[in-house]
N, C-alpha and C positions, 0 to 999 in steps of 0.2 A: 351324590354325584352321579350323573347319568353316564352310562358307558355304551349307549346305543350308537350305532354307526348307520348313517343315512347315505346311501349311494344311489345314483340315478338308475332308473329301470333300463333293462336291456332293450335294444332296438333291433329291428329287422329280424324278428324271429317268427315269421309267418309259417304256415304249413309248408313243409318241403324245403325250408331254408337251411343252409349249412349250419348256422348257429343253433337252430332248434334240434337238428340231427345230432350235433355234438353234445348238447345238453341231455338229450334222451339217452345217448350212449353212456354218458357219465353216470346216469342213474341206473341203467341196466347192467353196467359193467360188473359190479360186484356179484350179481346173480349169475351172470355168464361164467365168471371165474370160479364161483363155488361149484357150479355144475361140471366145469372142466376138471377141477380138482377132484371131485367125487368120482368122475369117470376114470381119472388116472389111478386113484386109489383102488377102484374096482378092478381095473386091469391087472394091477400088481397082485391083488389078493387072489385073482383067478390063476395067476401064474404060480404063486407061492403055494396055494392050496385053499381048499374050501374052509371058510372060517366057521368054527363051532360057536355060534352066537349064544347058545345056552351057557357055554363055559365063559364067554366074555361077560355075560350077565353075572355069573357066579363069582367072577374075579372082582367085580365091584362090591360083592358082599364081604370081601376081606378088608375093605376100608373102614376105619374107625374114626370117631370124632376127633381124637387127639392128633390124627395125621394132618388135619387142617392147619394146625399150628405151624409146623415146619414149612408146609407149602405156602402159607400166607406170609411167613417171615421171609422166605426166599423171594417171593413175589415183590414184597415191599422193598427189599434190598435191590432187586433188579430195577424197579422203577426209580429208586433214588439214584442209582448209578447212571441210569438213562438220562436223568435231568441235569447231571453235572456239566456237560458241555455248554448248554445254553447259558447257565449261570456264569461260566468262565468267559464266554464270548460277549456277554452283554453286561458291562459294568453297571452296578447299582441294582442288579436283579439277584435277590437272595435265592438260595437253593430251594427253599420251600415254595417260593413263587414260580420258580422254573419248573418244579414238579407239578404244580397246579396248572401251569400253562400247557405243559405237555399232555397231561392226562385229559384236560378239558378239550383241547384241540383234537386228541385222538377220538374222544367220544363224538364230537361234532362231525369229524370227518367220516365217522362210521354211520351215523344216523341221518345226516343231511347231505345234500349234493354240494359240490364245490360251488363257490369258494367259502362255504360256511366256516370251515376250520381257520382259514386265513383271516376272515373278518373278525372272528372271535379272538384270535391271537392279538390282532391290532387293537381291538377294544380293551383287552386286558392290559396291554402295554400302556395305553393311554390312561387307563384308570389308575395305574401305579405311578404315573408321572414320568414315564420313560418314552424316549423318542421311538415311534413305531418303525421308522426307517432303519434305525440301528437295531431294533428288535428283530425285524425280519431279516436283516443282514446276519444277525446271530443265528437265526433259524437256518439260514442257507449254509453258513459255515458248519453248523451242527450236522446238517444233512450230508455235506461232503465228507466230514470226518467219519460219520457212521458208514458211508459207502466204502471208505478205505478200510475200516475195521471189518466190515462184512466180508471183504476179500482177503483180509489179513489172517483171520482165525484158522483157515485151513492149514496154514503153516504150523500152527500149534497142534492141529489134529495129526498131521504127518509126523511131527516130532514124537507124539505119544506112541505111534506105531513103528517108529524107526527101529526099535530094538526087538520088535516082534516079526519084522519082515513084511513091510508094506508092499502092496502090489504096484506094478508099473503104472497102471491107470491112476492110482491114488497119488503117486509122485507127480504125474503129469497135471492132474487137477490142482494140486497144491502149488505147483510151479506157475501155472497160468494165473491162478488167483493172486499169487505174490506179485506177478508183473502188473496186474490191474491195480492192486493196492499201491504199488510204487508209483504208478502213473498218477493216481488220484492224490497221493501225498505230495508228489512233485508239483502238481497244479496248486495245491494249497501253499506250498513254500514259495512258489513263484509269485504269488500274490504279495508276499512280503518284500519283494525286490524292487517294486516301483510301479508306476502308472502305465508303462508301456504294455506289459502283459495283461493288466486289468482292462485297458482300453481294447486290446485285441479280443479278449474274451467277450466283452460287451458288444463290440461291433459284430463279431461272428454270430452271437446269439440273436442280435437284432436282424441280421440278414436272413437267418433261419426263420424267425417269426414273420418277417415281411412276406414270405411266401404264402402265409395264411392271412395276414393283415396288411393290406397295401399301404396303410397310413403310417406304419412303423418306420421310424427313422433310426437307422443303425448308429449314427453319430450320437443321437440322444441316449441310446442305450450304452454306448461307450462311456459317455460322460457320467451316467448314473452308476456304472460299475466302478469307475474311478473314485467317485464319491464314497461308495460303499467300502472300497479298499482303504481309503484314507481314514475312514471312521472305525474300521474293524481290524486294521493291521496290528495295532498294539495288542488288542484282545486276542487275536490269533497267535501272535508271538508268545504271549504269556500263557495261554490256555491250551495250546495244541497237545502238548505232552500229557497234561493231566486229563484232557478229554479222551485221548486214545486209551489211556490206562483205565479210565472209568468205563468206557464202552466195551473194552475187552472183558472187564469184570462183569459187565451186564450180560454178555454172551455166555460166560461161564456160569452165571446164575441161572440162565435159561437151560443150559445143559444139566445143571444140578436138579432143576425142576423135573426134567424128563427122567433122570436117574431115580429120584425119590418116587415119582409116580409109578415107575416100573417095579421098584422094590415093594411098594405098598400093595400092588395088585398081585404079587406072587412070583415075580421074575427074580430068582435068587442069584447070588454071585457065581454059582456054578454054571449057570446058563449064560449070563452076560456080566462081565466084570466092569468095574468103573472105567477102565481104559476102553473097553468095547463101546460103551455108551458114549463117552465123551468124544472119542476119536471119530466115530461115525457122525455124530451131531456136528462137530466142528468142520469136518470135511464137506458136509452137505449144506452148511449154513448159507453159502451164496445163493441157494435156491430161495431164500427168503426175499430176494429181490423181486420175485413174482408177487402179484397182488394177493392181498389177505395173508401176508407173511408166508407165502408158499403153501397155502392150505391145500391139502390133497396131494400135491406133487412131492413136497418135502416129506410128508407123512408116509407116502408110498415108498420113497427111497429108504427111509429109516426102517420101515417095516421089512422090506426085502433084505436089507443088510443084516438086521438083527435076527431074523428068522433063519437066514443062512448060517449064522454063527451058533445060535441056540438050538436050532432044530424046529421042525414044523410043530412039534408037541407044545411049544411055548407060544405059538402064534396067537391064540385067543388072549393070553395075558398081555402080550406086547400090544395088541390092538387096544385092549382096555387101558393100558398105561398111556398110550398116545391120546386116547379120548380124555383121560384125566388131565394130561398136560395141556391140551388145547382148551379144555373148559376153564382151567385156572388162568391161562395166559390170555384168553380172549375175554371171558366174562369178568375176570378180576379187574383189569384196567378200565373196562367200561363202567363198572360199578364205582370204582375210585374216581373216575372222571365225572360221573354224575354227582357224586358227593362234592367234588371240587367245584363244579359249576354252581351248585346250589349255594355253597359257602361264598363264592365270589359274587354271585348275583345278590344275595342278601346284604353283602357289605357295600357293593359299589353301584347298585342301581337296578334299572328295570330291564336289563338284558340286551340282546343284540338282535337286530333285524337280519334274518338270513336271506331275504329276497334282495340280493345285492349284486351289483356288477363287479367282477373281479378287476383289480387294478390292472391297467394295461389294455383294457378292452377298446380304448379309444386310440390305441397305437403308441401310448406312452409306456415306458418300461414298467413292468410289474415288480412289486416287491417279491423277493425270493420266497418260495413256498417250501413247506416241509416235505420230507420223504413220504410218498404215498404207499410205500411198500413195507413199516416199520415200530419196530421199534422205537425215533424221537419226534418226528413230525407226525401229522395225523396219519393214522393207519399203522404206525409202528407200535405195536402193542407191547410193545415193545414195548 
């Protein structure tokens, strides 16, 4: 069974055209964000103190082969929980295939320019006999649920610090995050109430897109979102609670990965307790909204926080722990995604053409895409 997707070539992309400029920016964007992240990390390191890179290297020497077992087990649990929402929102999709779809889309979104991840998701849905429109609606609901959880977990972080005396800025951060999470959850719940709100969302999105694509018809977008609402309302009503629970568990697994990495490179409980690690990570988690899961910026915030608590003497070990965490959470899902893609391709055909025009380029409504900052859509390494 062939799973290839043939879409028309893009038009009007001559030198200097806006379409070509946007495509070049999409390709260059990850490089730019990596450089910005490294710059942010460098600034924080200069403020905290000069890193003893020889001690960072020696910290890696504390790692043993057996430590890969708990790290890998935690990573697999993290990815399994990450795949729960899509399986809840798309009837007929088993959890193992949801996991395969997420991992493969994450790989494709990392190594190929957009819309490679979207094209591959659609091809996989079709190869499994699932409606790709409902599949992408599930991906969109998954993305919205993850965004709400992303801003929900700082509340857990402040709860951990409540008995230790959290700072005012931490209370403010947690409060603002809770408001954003409540707004996002309210939007999801309003989708269950009927077509009026769904049409308003589609029409508003269509008007926004029309500023860039003159052929876009807001009413067509309104009708498309209403169709998505009618096809996904039951799934949302049934799976929202389970999805939120699974994604909160996924974030806690991520925090546990950081905790294990720090312990394995020599940061003991006297320097950073379990509460210190988890609370700082959960409070800073909204920074993962930035590209590449907050690479550089999130690391800099965590480094500054933990060095303040543990002391500058532990800075090399904390840097080493963050490197181990990033290595596991970036390379691990990519390798799992490669394995998932190979298994799917051997089973269902000759692959997917990535030279494709994204749905909606002709002004029609596009299928909702995954989170590009993340852990469930492409890029959520999550």
